[in-house]
C-alpha positions as CSV (number, residue, x, y, z in Angstrom):
1,M,-102.8,23.2,109.1
2,R,-99.4,24.6,110.1
3,C,-96.4,22.4,110.3
4,T,-92.6,22.6,109.6
5,G,-90.8,20.4,107.0
6,I,-91.9,18.1,104.4
7,M,-92.2,15.0,106.5
8,A,-94.1,16.7,109.3
9,C,-96.6,18.1,106.9
10,L,-97.1,14.8,105.1
11,L,-97.6,13.0,108.4
12,A,-100.2,15.4,109.6
13,A,-101.9,15.5,106.3
14,T,-102.1,11.7,106.1
15,A,-103.6,11.6,109.5
16,A,-106.2,14.2,108.7
17,V,-107.3,12.6,105.3
18,G,-107.0,9.0,106.6
19,A,-110.2,9.2,108.4
20,A,-112.1,10.9,105.5
21,E,-114.0,9.2,102.7
22,E,-111.8,8.7,99.6
23,L,-112.6,10.6,96.5
24,P,-114.3,8.3,94.1
25,L,-111.5,8.5,91.4
26,M,-111.1,5.8,88.9
27,G,-107.8,6.7,87.3
28,L,-106.0,9.0,84.9
29,A,-108.2,10.0,82.0
30,H,-105.6,12.0,80.0
31,V,-102.8,14.3,79.8
32,G,-102.9,17.5,77.7
33,I,-99.9,18.3,75.7
34,R,-99.4,21.2,73.3
35,V,-97.3,20.9,70.1
36,S,-95.9,23.2,67.5
37,D,-96.8,20.9,64.5
38,L,-99.7,18.5,64.7
39,E,-98.5,16.5,61.7
40,Q,-95.1,16.0,63.1
41,A,-96.6,15.0,66.4
42,R,-98.7,12.3,64.6
43,T,-95.5,10.7,63.3
44,F,-94.5,10.2,67.0
45,Y,-97.6,9.5,68.8
46,T,-99.1,7.2,66.1
47,G,-96.0,6.4,64.0
48,V,-93.8,5.4,66.9
49,L,-96.0,4.8,69.9
50,G,-98.8,3.3,67.8
51,L,-101.5,5.3,69.5
52,E,-104.4,6.0,67.0
53,N,-106.0,9.3,66.6
54,A,-109.5,8.2,67.6
55,F,-111.2,11.5,66.9
56,T,-110.6,15.2,66.9
57,T,-112.6,18.3,67.9
58,R,-112.5,21.6,66.1
59,N,-112.6,25.3,66.6
60,D,-115.4,27.4,65.0
61,D,-113.0,28.3,62.2
62,G,-112.6,24.5,61.3
63,S,-109.0,24.2,62.7
64,I,-108.2,21.4,65.0
65,F,-108.8,22.2,68.7
66,V,-107.7,18.8,70.1
67,A,-106.6,15.5,68.6
68,Y,-107.2,12.5,70.8
69,F,-104.6,9.7,70.8
70,K,-106.2,6.6,72.4
71,V,-104.3,4.5,75.0
72,N,-107.4,2.4,76.0
73,D,-111.1,3.2,76.1
74,R,-110.8,5.3,79.2
75,Q,-107.3,7.0,78.7
76,F,-106.1,9.3,76.1
77,I,-103.2,11.7,75.2
78,E,-104.8,15.0,74.2
79,I,-102.7,16.8,71.7
80,F,-103.3,20.6,71.2
81,P,-101.8,22.6,68.4
82,G,-100.4,26.1,69.1
83,L,-97.1,25.5,71.0
84,R,-95.1,28.7,70.8
85,P,-91.3,28.8,70.8
86,D,-91.2,30.6,74.1
87,D,-93.5,28.2,75.8
88,A,-91.2,26.4,78.2
89,I,-93.7,23.6,79.4
90,P,-95.8,21.8,76.6
91,M,-97.8,19.9,79.2
92,T,-101.0,21.9,80.0
93,H,-103.0,19.8,82.3
94,I,-103.9,16.3,83.5
95,A,-107.4,14.8,84.0
96,V,-108.8,12.1,86.3
97,W,-112.0,10.3,85.5
98,T,-114.7,9.5,88.0
99,A,-118.0,7.7,87.9
100,D,-119.7,10.2,90.2
101,L,-118.6,13.8,89.3
102,E,-121.2,15.6,91.5
103,K,-120.1,13.7,94.6
104,T,-116.5,14.3,93.8
105,R,-117.1,18.0,93.4
106,Q,-119.1,18.3,96.6
107,M,-116.4,16.5,98.4
108,M,-113.8,18.9,97.2
109,Q,-116.0,21.9,98.3
110,N,-116.3,20.2,101.8
111,R,-112.5,20.3,102.0
112,G,-112.2,24.0,101.3
113,L,-111.4,23.8,97.7
114,E,-113.0,26.0,94.8
115,P,-113.9,23.6,91.9
116,T,-115.4,25.3,88.8
117,A,-119.0,24.6,88.1
118,I,-119.7,21.3,86.3
119,R,-120.2,21.8,82.5
120,K,-120.9,19.6,79.6
121,G,-118.1,20.0,76.9
122,P,-119.5,21.6,73.8
123,R,-117.1,19.6,71.7
124,D,-116.6,16.2,73.4
125,H,-119.9,16.0,75.4
126,N,-118.4,14.8,78.7
127,L,-119.1,16.4,82.0
128,S,-116.3,17.9,83.8
129,F,-115.0,20.6,86.4
130,S,-111.6,21.8,87.2
131,L,-109.4,23.0,90.0
132,T,-107.5,26.1,88.8
133,R,-105.7,27.2,91.9
134,L,-102.9,24.7,92.1
135,P,-100.4,25.6,94.7
136,G,-96.7,25.1,94.0
137,Q,-97.0,23.4,90.6
138,S,-96.8,24.1,86.8
139,L,-100.1,22.7,85.6
140,R,-102.6,25.3,84.4
141,F,-105.5,23.1,85.8
142,L,-106.4,19.8,87.1
143,E,-109.6,18.4,85.5
144,F,-112.1,15.8,86.6
145,V,-114.2,14.1,84.1
146,Q,-117.2,11.8,83.9
147,Y,-117.7,10.1,80.6
148,M,-121.2,10.5,79.2
149,P,-123.1,8.1,77.0
150,D,-123.2,10.6,74.1
151,S,-119.5,11.6,74.4
152,L,-117.0,11.1,71.7
153,H,-115.1,8.9,74.1
154,I,-118.0,6.4,74.8
155,L,-119.0,6.4,71.1
156,S,-115.4,5.2,70.3
157,E,-115.5,2.3,72.6
158,G,-113.8,-0.7,71.1
159,K,-112.4,1.4,68.2
160,A,-108.9,2.8,67.6
161,L,-107.3,0.0,69.7
162,G,-104.9,-1.4,67.1
163,A,-102.1,-4.0,67.8
164,R,-99.5,-1.3,67.1
165,R,-99.9,0.3,70.4
166,L,-96.7,0.0,72.5
167,S,-98.9,0.5,75.6
168,Q,-102.4,-0.1,76.8
169,H,-102.1,1.9,80.1
170,L,-101.3,5.5,80.9
171,E,-99.8,4.9,84.4
172,H,-98.6,8.2,85.6
173,A,-98.1,11.9,84.9
174,G,-95.0,14.0,85.9
175,I,-95.7,17.5,87.3
176,I,-93.1,20.2,87.9
177,T,-93.4,21.6,91.4
178,T,-92.1,25.0,92.3
179,D,-93.0,24.6,96.0
180,L,-92.9,20.9,97.0
181,D,-94.3,21.5,100.5
182,A,-97.4,23.3,99.0
183,A,-97.9,20.7,96.3
184,L,-97.7,18.0,98.9
185,D,-100.2,19.6,101.1
186,F,-102.5,20.1,98.2
187,Y,-102.5,16.5,96.9
188,V,-102.1,14.7,100.2
189,E,-104.2,16.7,102.7
190,R,-106.9,18.0,100.4
191,L,-107.2,15.3,97.7
192,G,-106.2,12.3,99.7
193,F,-103.3,11.0,97.5
194,K,-100.9,8.8,99.3
195,E,-97.2,9.0,99.0
196,V,-95.8,5.5,97.9
197,W,-92.1,6.5,97.0
198,R,-89.6,9.3,97.0
199,R,-86.2,9.8,95.6
200,V,-83.6,11.6,97.7
201,N,-80.2,12.8,96.6
202,G,-77.9,10.8,98.8
203,E,-75.3,13.6,99.1
204,T,-77.5,16.8,99.5
205,K,-80.5,15.0,101.0
206,R,-82.8,17.1,98.7
207,V,-86.0,15.4,97.7
208,E,-86.0,15.0,94.0
209,L,-89.2,12.9,93.1
210,V,-92.3,11.9,95.0
211,H,-94.8,9.4,93.8
212,L,-98.3,10.0,94.9
213,R,-101.0,7.3,94.2
214,M,-104.4,8.6,93.7
215,P,-107.5,7.4,95.5
216,G,-109.4,4.6,94.0
217,P,-108.7,1.1,92.5
218,S,-106.6,2.0,89.5
219,G,-103.1,2.4,91.1
220,D,-102.3,5.3,88.9
221,Y,-100.3,8.0,90.2
222,I,-98.6,11.5,89.7
223,E,-94.9,12.1,90.0
224,L,-93.9,15.4,91.5
225,S,-90.6,16.7,90.3
226,N,-89.1,19.1,92.9
227,Q,-87.9,22.2,91.3
228,T,-88.4,24.5,94.4
229,G,-86.1,27.5,94.0
230,N,-85.5,26.9,90.4
231,P,-88.2,28.8,88.5
232,N,-86.4,29.3,85.2
233,L,-86.6,26.1,83.2
234,N,-85.8,25.7,79.6
235,R,-87.9,23.6,77.2
236,R,-85.5,20.7,77.4
237,R,-85.6,20.3,81.2
238,A,-89.2,21.2,81.5
239,G,-90.4,18.7,78.8
240,S,-88.5,15.9,80.5
241,M,-90.0,16.6,83.9
242,A,-93.5,17.4,82.8
243,H,-94.1,14.1,81.2
244,C,-96.4,11.2,80.9
245,S,-95.5,7.4,81.5
246,L,-96.9,4.4,79.6
247,E,-96.7,0.9,80.9
248,V,-95.3,-1.8,78.6
249,P,-95.3,-5.6,79.3
250,D,-91.7,-6.1,77.9
251,I,-89.3,-3.2,77.9
252,K,-86.8,-4.9,75.5
253,E,-89.6,-5.6,73.0
254,A,-91.0,-2.1,73.2
255,R,-87.6,-0.6,72.6
256,K,-87.1,-2.9,69.6
257,M,-90.5,-1.9,68.2
258,A,-89.8,1.9,68.6
259,L,-86.4,1.4,66.8
260,D,-88.0,-0.5,64.0
261,R,-90.4,2.3,63.5
262,G,-87.5,4.7,62.8
263,Q,-87.0,6.3,66.3
264,D,-83.3,6.7,66.6
265,G,-81.0,7.3,69.4
266,I,-83.1,5.4,72.0
267,Q,-81.2,4.8,75.2
268,E,-80.7,1.2,76.5
269,P,-83.4,0.3,79.1
270,R,-82.1,1.1,82.6
271,F,-83.1,-0.3,85.9
272,G,-84.3,2.7,88.0
273,L,-84.2,3.4,91.8
274,D,-87.9,2.6,91.7
275,L,-86.9,-0.9,90.8
276,R,-88.4,-1.0,87.3
277,W,-87.0,-1.2,83.8
278,Q,-87.6,1.9,81.7
279,F,-86.4,4.0,78.8
280,N,-87.4,7.3,77.5
281,L,-88.8,8.7,74.1
282,F,-89.3,12.4,73.3
283,D,-91.9,14.0,71.0
284,P,-90.8,16.5,68.3
285,D,-91.2,19.3,70.8
286,G,-89.2,17.6,73.6
287,T,-92.0,16.3,75.9
288,R,-90.9,13.0,77.4
289,V,-92.8,9.8,77.2
290,E,-91.5,7.2,79.6
291,L,-91.9,3.6,78.9
292,M,-91.9,1.5,82.0
293,Q,-92.1,-2.3,82.6
294,P,-94.2,-3.4,85.7
295,R,-92.2,-4.0,88.8
296,A,-91.7,-7.7,89.9
297,K,-94.6,-8.7,92.2
298,D,-92.3,-10.2,94.7
299,T,-90.0,-6.9,94.8
300,P,-91.4,-4.4,97.4
301,L,-90.8,-0.8,96.8
302,P,-88.8,0.9,99.5
303,P,-90.5,4.2,100.6
304,V,-87.3,6.2,100.1
305,A,-84.4,5.5,97.6
306,Y,-81.3,7.4,97.7
307,G,-79.3,8.2,94.5
308,K,-77.0,10.8,93.0
């Protein structure tokens, strides 16, 4: 497909995918984040956010490969040790879960994509495949998972769901895009995500953020942060844009609980251009976790919001 301009590509892509069957996606499964010190990370993800380390997997030498912090029975934040000082972007990947992995993979092949072979994880025992050629974005790969009966995830059902959790829903993940047109073409035309909102700078008219809701019943989405033409990002900026967002029922109560748990310097909740109350927390390596209160049901979201 050849088109000029973001909106022209988006309209053409929406028309092309609209008639196609939706991918059978059930929602976000996890985000992968690398950290420099796992114990310090625990003080944030468990100590402040209240997410329990449900289980871990290990390397052959016995060191921890991944620590899984549980949001709910189907959603996790995967924490990987080994972040280096010169790694600008701690977030490694995001994953989506499906009840029919084989069908999902076949549909992607039919759309001209090149998914990896389906494999059973040697550590967690889930089935998964990945897309590794991700145009115009910072993710190393996009993973698709089917939870298996003997997996660590299913065996932990009903466990590690303590009342200290600030959130019970991983709602969206933020992705840095270095070519917004290419990323939109990939997610909208190839994968069938639907644009629901974008933020545009009112003065320059530059698109800053785009929200793309994934196919399926979850309502989960990804947020594309437009960094086209800005390839050199430091940890502070990259960690803020490549982020995850947790939904909380009461934004003021969530902030109070975080403060009571020793998290200093938390901003007052603000009402964003997406018409939701929100505030930010940052893990010890600068990765942002956004806390967001649901939008009022009688408040429709405008497709475009203009701000500074």
